MOPAC internal coordinates of N, CA, C and O (Angstrom, degrees):
PM7 1SCF
backbone

  N    0.0000 0     0.00 0     0.00 0    0    0    0
  C    1.4488 1     0.00 0     0.00 0    1    0    0
  C    1.5247 1   111.14 1     0.00 0    2    1    0
  O    1.2310 1   120.12 1   146.49 1    3    2    1
  N    1.3360 1   117.37 1   -33.51 1    3    2    1
  C    1.4533 1   120.16 1   178.62 1    5    3    2
  C    1.5155 1   110.98 1   -64.17 1    6    5    3
  O    1.2310 1   120.53 1   144.81 1    7    6    5
  N    1.3215 1   116.60 1   -35.19 1    7    6    5
  C    1.4561 1   120.83 1  -179.56 1    9    7    6
  C    1.5280 1   110.28 1   -63.84 1   10    9    7
  O    1.2310 1   120.12 1   140.41 1   11   10    9
  N    1.3287 1   117.38 1   -39.59 1   11   10    9
  C    1.4641 1   121.59 1   178.05 1   13   11   10
  C    1.5247 1   110.51 1   -63.31 1   14   13   11
  O    1.2310 1   120.03 1   135.91 1   15   14   13
  N    1.3100 1   117.55 1   -44.09 1   15   14   13
  C    1.4619 1   121.85 1   178.87 1   17   15   14
  C    1.5230 1   110.31 1   -64.11 1   18   17   15
  O    1.2310 1   120.39 1   139.40 1   19   18   17
  N    1.3168 1   116.85 1   -40.60 1   19   18   17
  C    1.4583 1   120.93 1   178.31 1   21   19   18
  C    1.5272 1   110.44 1   -63.66 1   22   21   19
  O    1.2310 1   120.39 1   140.05 1   23   22   21
  N    1.3259 1   116.86 1   -39.95 1   23   22   21
  C    1.4594 1   121.39 1   178.18 1   25   23   22
  C    1.5145 1   111.74 1   -64.36 1   26   25   23
  O    1.2310 1   120.29 1   138.81 1   27   26   25
  N    1.3177 1   117.06 1   -41.19 1   27   26   25
  C    1.4650 1   121.33 1   177.39 1   29   27   26
  C    1.5192 1   110.63 1   -63.82 1   30   29   27
  O    1.2310 1   120.45 1   139.16 1   31   30   29
  N    1.3299 1   116.74 1   -40.84 1   31   30   29
  C    1.4540 1   121.39 1   178.48 1   33   31   30
  C    1.5269 1   110.42 1   -62.00 1   34   33   31
  O    1.2310 1   120.48 1   135.78 1   35   34   33
  N    1.3120 1   116.69 1   -44.22 1   35   34   33
  C    1.4583 1   121.77 1   179.00 1   37   35   34
  C    1.5258 1   110.41 1   -64.25 1   38   37   35
  O    1.2310 1   120.52 1   138.25 1   39   38   37
  N    1.3170 1   116.62 1   -41.75 1   39   38   37
  C    1.4554 1   121.03 1   179.38 1   41   39   38
  C    1.5318 1   111.24 1   -61.66 1   42   41   39
  O    1.2310 1   120.59 1   136.22 1   43   42   41
  N    1.3215 1   116.48 1   -43.78 1   43   42   41
  C    1.4656 1   120.45 1   178.27 1   45   43   42
  C    1.5295 1   111.06 1   -64.93 1   46   45   43
  O    1.2310 1   120.72 1   141.51 1   47   46   45
  N    1.3156 1   116.23 1   -38.49 1   47   46   45
  C    1.4632 1   120.93 1   178.52 1   49   47   46
  C    1.5380 1   110.52 1   -63.15 1   50   49   47
  O    1.2310 1   120.73 1   135.10 1   51   50   49
  N    1.3203 1   116.22 1   -44.90 1   51   50   49
  C    1.4711 1   120.53 1   178.37 1   53   51   50
  C    1.5198 1   110.26 1   -64.13 1   54   53   51
  O    1.2310 1   120.73 1   136.29 1   55   54   53
  N    1.3144 1   116.22 1   -43.71 1   55   54   53
  C    1.4654 1   121.39 1   179.71 1   57   55   54
  C    1.5297 1   110.67 1   -59.54 1   58   57   55
  O    1.2310 1   120.38 1   136.70 1   59   58   57
  N    1.3178 1   116.88 1   -43.30 1   59   58   57
  C    1.4677 1   120.68 1   179.00 1   61   59   58
  C    1.5246 1   111.62 1   -64.99 1   62   61   59
  O    1.2310 1   120.09 1   138.96 1   63   62   61
  N    1.3203 1   117.43 1   -41.04 1   63   62   61
  C    1.4701 1   120.74 1   178.71 1   65   63   62
  C    1.5258 1   110.81 1   -65.10 1   66   65   63
  O    1.2310 1   120.60 1   138.53 1   67   66   65
  N    1.3337 1   116.46 1   -41.47 1   67   66   65
  C    1.4649 1   119.69 1   177.59 1   69   67   66
  C    1.5215 1   111.23 1   -61.47 1   70   69   67
  O    1.2310 1   120.60 1   135.71 1   71   70   69
  N    1.3281 1   116.47 1   -44.29 1   71   70   69
  C    1.4657 1   119.66 1   178.77 1   73   71   70
  C    1.5316 1   111.64 1   -64.01 1   74   73   71
  O    1.2310 1   120.82 1   142.89 1   75   74   73
  N    1.3110 1   116.03 1   -37.11 1   75   74   73
  C    1.4600 1   120.36 1  -179.65 1   77   75   74
  C    1.5322 1   111.02 1   -65.09 1   78   77   75
  O    1.2310 1   120.28 1   137.80 1   79   78   77
  N    1.3213 1   117.08 1   -42.20 1   79   78   77
  C    1.4620 1   120.40 1  -174.15 1   81   79   78
  C    1.5310 1   114.40 1   -94.87 1   82   81   79
  O    1.2310 1   120.19 1   156.78 1   83   82   81
  N    1.3184 1   117.24 1   -23.22 1   83   82   81
  C    1.4578 1   120.35 1  -175.95 1   85   83   82
  C    1.5228 1   112.25 1  -126.84 1   86   85   83
  O    1.2310 1   120.40 1  -145.90 1   87   86   85
  N    1.3181 1   116.84 1    34.10 1   87   86   85
  C    1.4565 1   121.03 1  -178.78 1   89   87   86
  C    1.5339 1   109.95 1   -59.83 1   90   89   87
  O    1.2310 1   120.69 1   -48.17 1   91   90   89
  N    1.3230 1   116.29 1   131.83 1   91   90   89
  C    1.4520 1   121.27 1  -178.84 1   93   91   90
  C    1.5081 1   113.94 1    89.06 1   94   93   91
  O    1.2310 1   120.56 1   174.86 1   95   94   93
  N    1.3370 1   116.54 1    -5.14 1   95   94   93
  C    1.4598 1   120.12 1  -179.62 1   97   95   94
  C    1.5279 1   112.61 1  -116.37 1   98   97   95
  O    1.2310 1   120.68 1   175.56 1   99   98   97
  N    1.3182 1   116.30 1    -4.44 1   99   98   97
  C    1.4593 1   121.48 1   178.80 1  101   99   98
  C    1.5220 1   107.95 1   -94.43 1  102  101   99
  O    1.2310 1   120.78 1   -50.50 1  103  102  101
  N    1.3283 1   116.11 1   129.50 1  103  102  101
  C    1.4571 1   120.81 1  -176.62 1  105  103  102
  C    1.5189 1   109.39 1  -123.86 1  106  105  103
  O    1.2310 1   120.96 1   -48.43 1  107  106  105
  N    1.3117 1   115.77 1   131.57 1  107  106  105
  C    1.4601 1   120.32 1   173.30 1  109  107  106
  C    1.5255 1   108.28 1   -80.43 1  110  109  107
  O    1.2310 1   120.65 1   -64.66 1  111  110  109
  N    1.3168 1   116.36 1   115.34 1  111  110  109
  C    1.4616 1   121.36 1  -176.48 1  113  111  110
  C    1.5242 1   112.00 1   -65.37 1  114  113  111
  O    1.2310 1   119.85 1   153.42 1  115  114  113
  N    1.3338 1   117.89 1   -26.58 1  115  114  113
  C    1.4544 1   119.00 1   178.32 1  117  115  114
  C    1.5281 1   110.92 1   -66.57 1  118  117  115
  O    1.2310 1   120.34 1   146.02 1  119  118  117
  N    1.3335 1   116.95 1   -33.98 1  119  118  117
  C    1.4660 1   120.13 1   176.83 1  121  119  118
  C    1.5281 1   110.71 1   -70.12 1  122  121  119
  O    1.2310 1   120.63 1   141.50 1  123  122  121
  N    1.3253 1   116.40 1   -38.50 1  123  122  121
  C    1.4648 1   120.23 1   178.02 1  125  123  122
  C    1.5222 1   109.91 1   -60.71 1  126  125  123
  O    1.2310 1   120.63 1   133.29 1  127  126  125
  N    1.3187 1   116.39 1   -46.71 1  127  126  125
  C    1.4617 1   120.54 1  -179.53 1  129  127  126
  C    1.5278 1   110.85 1   -64.07 1  130  129  127
  O    1.2310 1   120.49 1   138.20 1  131  130  129
  N    1.3232 1   116.68 1   -41.80 1  131  130  129
  C    1.4697 1   121.60 1  -179.26 1  133  131  130
  C    1.5314 1   110.82 1   -61.14 1  134  133  131
  O    1.2310 1   120.10 1   136.68 1  135  134  133
  N    1.3138 1   117.41 1   -43.32 1  135  134  133
  C    1.4634 1   121.40 1  -177.42 1  137  135  134
  C    1.5188 1   111.47 1   -79.29 1  138  137  135
  O    1.2310 1   120.03 1   144.73 1  139  138  137
  N    1.3360 1   117.55 1   -35.27 1  139  138  137
  C    1.4617 1   121.33 1  -175.85 1  141  139  138
  C    1.5199 1   111.89 1   -61.35 1  142  141  139
  O    1.2310 1   119.98 1   148.54 1  143  142  141
  N    1.3145 1   117.65 1   -31.46 1  143  142  141
  C    1.4588 1   121.11 1   178.68 1  145  143  142
  C    1.5224 1   108.80 1   -63.31 1  146  145  143
  O    1.2310 1   120.77 1   -69.57 1  147  146  145
  N    1.3054 1   116.13 1   110.43 1  147  146  145
  C    1.4645 1   120.59 1   179.52 1  149  147  146
  C    1.5158 1   114.33 1    92.43 1  150  149  147
  O    1.2310 1   119.74 1   177.75 1  151  150  149
  N    1.3153 1   118.09 1    -2.25 1  151  150  149
  C    1.4636 1   120.84 1  -179.61 1  153  151  150
  C    1.5231 1   109.84 1  -101.39 1  154  153  151
  O    1.2310 1   120.76 1   -45.24 1  155  154  153
  N    1.2984 1   116.16 1   134.76 1  155  154  153
  C    1.4594 1   120.86 1   178.14 1  157  155  154
  C    1.5265 1   108.76 1   -99.21 1  158  157  155
  O    1.2310 1   121.20 1  -120.32 1  159  158  157
  N    1.3296 1   115.31 1    59.68 1  159  158  157
  C    1.4588 1   122.51 1  -175.83 1  161  159  158
  C    1.5346 1   107.65 1  -135.29 1  162  161  159
  O    1.2310 1   119.68 1   -41.62 1  163  162  161
  N    1.3326 1   118.22 1   138.38 1  163  162  161
  C    1.4759 1   119.35 1   176.91 1  165  163  162
  C    1.5285 1   111.51 1   -59.88 1  166  165  163
  O    1.2310 1   120.76 1   -34.22 1  167  166  165
  N    1.3103 1   116.15 1   145.78 1  167  166  165
  C    1.4608 1   121.88 1  -177.26 1  169  167  166
  C    1.5301 1   111.28 1   -59.03 1  170  169  167
  O    1.2310 1   120.09 1   140.29 1  171  170  169
  N    1.3325 1   117.44 1   -39.71 1  171  170  169
  C    1.4694 1   119.19 1  -178.03 1  173  171  170
  C    1.5266 1   111.68 1   -64.35 1  174  173  171
  O    1.2310 1   119.99 1   150.29 1  175  174  173
  N    1.3349 1   117.63 1   -29.71 1  175  174  173
  C    1.4628 1   120.59 1   176.61 1  177  175  174
  C    1.5227 1   109.47 1   -70.65 1  178  177  175
  O    1.2310 1   120.11 1   134.27 1  179  178  177
  N    1.3332 1   117.40 1   -45.73 1  179  178  177
  C    1.4700 1   120.50 1   177.25 1  181  179  178
  C    1.5181 1   111.21 1   -59.93 1  182  181  179
  O    1.2310 1   120.35 1   136.81 1  183  182  181
  N    1.3258 1   116.94 1   -43.19 1  183  182  181
  C    1.4613 1   119.73 1  -179.42 1  185  183  182
  C    1.5182 1   111.60 1   -64.85 1  186  185  183
  O    1.2310 1   119.86 1   141.76 1  187  186  185
  N    1.3132 1   117.88 1   -38.24 1  187  186  185
  C    1.4620 1   120.52 1   176.82 1  189  187  186
  C    1.5244 1   110.04 1   -62.43 1  190  189  187
  O    1.2310 1   120.40 1   131.74 1  191  190  189
  N    1.3277 1   116.83 1   -48.26 1  191  190  189
  C    1.4665 1   120.92 1  -178.97 1  193  191  190
  C    1.5236 1   111.57 1   -64.39 1  194  193  191
  O    1.2310 1   120.25 1   138.26 1  195  194  193
  N    1.3206 1   117.12 1   -41.74 1  195  194  193
  C    1.4659 1   120.16 1   177.77 1  197  195  194
  C    1.5273 1   110.80 1   -63.42 1  198  197  195
  O    1.2310 1   120.15 1   141.34 1  199  198  197
  N    1.3161 1   117.31 1   -38.66 1  199  198  197
  C    1.4630 1   120.61 1   176.94 1  201  199  198
  C    1.5208 1   111.90 1   -63.03 1  202  201  199
  O    1.2310 1   120.46 1   147.21 1  203  202  201
  N    1.3257 1   116.72 1   -32.79 1  203  202  201
  C    1.4597 1   121.02 1  -179.59 1  205  203  202
  C    1.5260 1   112.67 1   -79.41 1  206  205  203
  O    1.2310 1   120.31 1   140.27 1  207  206  205
  N    1.3292 1   117.01 1   -39.73 1  207  206  205
  C    1.4592 1   120.89 1  -171.31 1  209  207  206
  C    1.5235 1   115.30 1  -104.32 1  210  209  207
  O    1.2310 1   119.29 1   166.14 1  211  210  209
  N    1.3218 1   118.97 1   -13.86 1  211  210  209
  C    1.4658 1   121.11 1  -174.72 1  213  211  210
  C    1.5210 1   113.17 1  -123.09 1  214  213  211
  O    1.2310 1   119.67 1  -151.99 1  215  214  213
  N    1.3164 1   118.24 1    28.01 1  215  214  213
  C    1.4690 1   120.48 1  -177.59 1  217  215  214
  C    1.5279 1   109.64 1   -88.44 1  218  217  215
  O    1.2310 1   121.53 1  -101.11 1  219  218  217
  N    1.3292 1   114.68 1    78.89 1  219  218  217
  C    1.4552 1   121.01 1  -179.57 1  221  219  218
  C    1.5184 1   108.81 1  -160.16 1  222  221  219
  O    1.2310 1   120.95 1   -15.68 1  223  222  221
  N    1.3176 1   115.78 1   164.32 1  223  222  221
  C    1.4594 1   121.16 1   172.18 1  225  223  222
  C    1.5213 1   110.80 1   -98.31 1  226  225  223
  O    1.2310 1   120.34 1   168.96 1  227  226  225
  N    1.3141 1   116.96 1   -11.04 1  227  226  225
  C    1.4607 1   122.75 1  -178.82 1  229  227  226
  C    1.5335 1   109.47 1   -78.07 1  230  229  227
  O    1.2310 1   120.71 1   -59.54 1  231  230  229
  N    1.3271 1   116.24 1   120.46 1  231  230  229
  C    1.4697 1   120.99 1  -176.44 1  233  231  230
  C    1.5299 1   112.61 1   -61.73 1  234  233  231
  O    1.2310 1   119.58 1   146.24 1  235  234  233
  N    1.3219 1   118.40 1   -33.76 1  235  234  233
  C    1.4724 1   119.74 1   179.42 1  237  235  234
  C    1.5366 1   110.73 1   -68.51 1  238  237  235
  O    1.2310 1   120.25 1   142.32 1  239  238  237
  N    1.3168 1   117.13 1   -37.68 1  239  238  237
  C    1.4687 1   121.20 1   176.83 1  241  239  238
  C    1.5288 1   109.88 1   -66.65 1  242  241  239
  O    1.2310 1   120.64 1   138.85 1  243  242  241
  N    1.3159 1   116.39 1   -41.15 1  243  242  241
  C    1.4607 1   120.65 1   179.11 1  245  243  242
  C    1.5188 1   110.44 1   -63.85 1  246  245  243
  O    1.2310 1   120.10 1   135.08 1  247  246  245
  N    1.3297 1   117.41 1   -44.92 1  247  246  245
  C    1.4641 1   120.44 1  -179.79 1  249  247  246
  C    1.5270 1   111.33 1   -63.43 1  250  249  247
  O    1.2310 1   120.40 1   138.48 1  251  250  249
  N    1.3267 1   116.84 1   -41.52 1  251  250  249
  C    1.4648 1   120.23 1   177.11 1  253  251  250
  C    1.5303 1   110.23 1   -64.05 1  254  253  251
  O    1.2310 1   120.34 1   140.07 1  255  254  253
  N    1.3298 1   116.95 1   -39.93 1  255  254  253
  C    1.4584 1   121.34 1   177.42 1  257  255  254
  C    1.5184 1   112.05 1   -63.22 1  258  257  255
  O    1.2310 1   120.43 1   138.73 1  259  258  257
  N    1.3329 1   116.79 1   -41.27 1  259  258  257
  C    1.4645 1   120.92 1   177.91 1  261  259  258
  C    1.5255 1   109.86 1   -62.18 1  262  261  259
  O    1.2310 1   120.27 1   138.13 1  263  262  261
  N    1.3176 1   117.09 1   -41.87 1  263  262  261
  C    1.4654 1   120.32 1   177.87 1  265  263  262
  C    1.5277 1   110.97 1   -63.57 1  266  265  263
  O    1.2310 1   120.06 1   140.38 1  267  266  265
  N    1.3277 1   117.49 1   -39.62 1  267  266  265
  C    1.4714 1   121.00 1   176.51 1  269  267  266
  C    1.5208 1   111.29 1   -62.36 1  270  269  267
  O    1.2310 1   120.48 1   136.34 1  271  270  269
  N    1.3253 1   116.69 1   -43.66 1  271  270  269
  C    1.4617 1   120.80 1   179.81 1  273  271  270
  C    1.5282 1   109.84 1   -63.51 1  274  273  271
  O    1.2310 1   120.29 1   135.60 1  275  274  273
  N    1.3237 1   117.05 1   -44.40 1  275  274  273
  C    1.4655 1   120.40 1   178.64 1  277  275  274
  C    1.5239 1   110.60 1   -61.38 1  278  277  275
  O    1.2310 1   120.33 1   140.43 1  279  278  277
  N    1.3164 1   116.97 1   -39.57 1  279  278  277
  C    1.4689 1   120.74 1   178.47 1  281  279  278
  C    1.5254 1   110.68 1   -64.87 1  282  281  279
  O    1.2310 1   120.33 1   137.34 1  283  282  281
  N    1.3222 1   116.97 1   -42.66 1  283  282  281
  C    1.4645 1   120.90 1  -178.56 1  285  283  282
  C    1.5153 1   110.87 1   -63.41 1  286  285  283
  O    1.2310 1   119.68 1   129.14 1  287  286  285
  N    1.3280 1   118.21 1   -50.86 1  287  286  285
  C    1.4628 1   117.28 1  -178.28 1  289  287  286
  C    1.5149 1   111.53 1   -74.28 1  290  289  287
  O    1.2310 1   119.36 1   155.84 1  291  290  289
  N    1.3355 1   118.83 1   -24.16 1  291  290  289
  C    1.4603 1   120.77 1   174.06 1  293  291  290
  C    1.5137 1   111.18 1   -67.11 1  294  293  291
  O    1.2310 1   120.07 1   139.04 1  295  294  293
  N    1.3129 1   117.47 1   -40.96 1  295  294  293
  C    1.4596 1   122.60 1   176.85 1  297  295  294
  C    1.5208 1   109.71 1   -64.86 1  298  297  295
  O    1.2310 1   120.30 1   138.96 1  299  298  297
  N    1.3249 1   117.03 1   -41.04 1  299  298  297
  C    1.4564 1   121.34 1   179.38 1  301  299  298
  C    1.5260 1   110.94 1   -63.01 1  302  301  299
  O    1.2310 1   120.15 1   137.76 1  303  302  301
  N    1.3326 1   117.31 1   -42.24 1  303  302  301
  C    1.4641 1   120.41 1   178.93 1  305  303  302
  C    1.5248 1   111.34 1   -61.68 1  306  305  303
  O    1.2310 1   120.01 1   137.19 1  307  306  305
  N    1.3282 1   117.59 1   -42.81 1  307  306  305
  C    1.4711 1   120.73 1   179.04 1  309  307  306
  C    1.5197 1   110.77 1   -65.26 1  310  309  307
  O    1.2310 1   120.13 1   139.83 1  311  310  309
  N    1.3434 1   117.35 1   -40.17 1  311  310  309
  C    1.4543 1   121.64 1   178.91 1  313  311  310
  C    1.5236 1   110.27 1   -63.30 1  314  313  311
  O    1.2310 1   120.42 1   134.91 1  315  314  313
  N    1.3367 1   116.80 1   -45.09 1  315  314  313
  C    1.4598 1   121.48 1   179.16 1  317  315  314
  C    1.5219 1   110.58 1   -62.27 1  318  317  315
  O    1.2310 1   120.08 1   137.59 1  319  318  317
  N    1.3172 1   117.44 1   -42.41 1  319  318  317
  C    1.4684 1   121.69 1   178.01 1  321  319  318
  C    1.5268 1   110.34 1   -60.29 1  322  321  319
  O    1.2310 1   120.60 1   135.27 1  323  322  321
  N    1.3136 1   116.45 1   -44.73 1  323  322  321
  C    1.4607 1   120.89 1  -177.67 1  325  323  322
  C    1.5272 1   110.63 1   -63.43 1  326  325  323
  O    1.2310 1   120.45 1   135.21 1  327  326  325
  N    1.3377 1   116.75 1   -44.79 1  327  326  325
  C    1.4545 1   121.49 1  -179.88 1  329  327  326
  C    1.5209 1   110.76 1   -62.22 1  330  329  327
  O    1.2310 1   120.54 1   138.11 1  331  330  329
  N    1.3088 1   116.58 1   -41.89 1  331  330  329
  C    1.4687 1   120.64 1  -175.98 1  333  331  330
  C    1.5355 1   111.81 1   -83.96 1  334  333  331
  O    1.2310 1   119.72 1   173.89 1  335  334  333
  N    1.3317 1   118.15 1    -6.11 1  335  334  333
  C    1.4527 1   121.66 1   179.42 1  337  335  334
  C    1.5047 1   113.83 1    71.33 1  338  337  335
  O    1.2310 1   120.37 1  -152.47 1  339  338  337
  N    1.3438 1   116.89 1    27.53 1  339  338  337
  C    1.4444 1   120.72 1  -176.83 1  341  339  338
  C    1.5238 1   112.64 1   -91.93 1  342  341  339
  O    1.2310 1   120.19 1   160.82 1  343  342  341
  N    1.3175 1   117.23 1   -19.18 1  343  342  341
  C    1.4579 1   120.70 1  -177.38 1  345  343  342
  C    1.5223 1   109.60 1  -113.35 1  346  345  343
  O    1.2310 1   120.79 1   -21.24 1  347  346  345
  N    1.2716 1   116.09 1   158.76 1  347  346  345
  C    1.4656 1   120.30 1  -179.65 1  349  347  346
  C    1.5195 1   113.94 1   -92.30 1  350  349  347
  O    1.2310 1   119.68 1  -133.96 1  351  350  349
  N    1.3254 1   118.21 1    46.04 1  351  350  349
  C    1.4719 1   121.06 1  -179.84 1  353  351  350
  C    1.5054 1   110.32 1   -82.14 1  354  353  351
  O    1.2310 1   120.10 1   180.00 1  355  354  353

C-alpha cells in the first residue's frame, strides 16, 4: 500500500512540474473528445483553445473554460454560415 501512495505522490509531483513549465500547452484529451462530438472544428483548434481556457485542476475553472470554448467555436460557426450565406441570419 505504501508503494501506491508513493506512486501517487510522484504522479502529483510530475503533474505540478508539467503545469509549471508547460502551462497552457497541456490538454486533457477527454475534454477534446467530449467537445469534438458535434463540433465542426478541427481538433488542433479545440486543443489550442482548451489549453488556453482549461489549464487547471479545479473542476469549476475547467467547466467555465469548456463553456468559453463552446461559445468561441459556436460564434465562429455562425460567422462562417453568415459569410457563406448558408444560414438565415
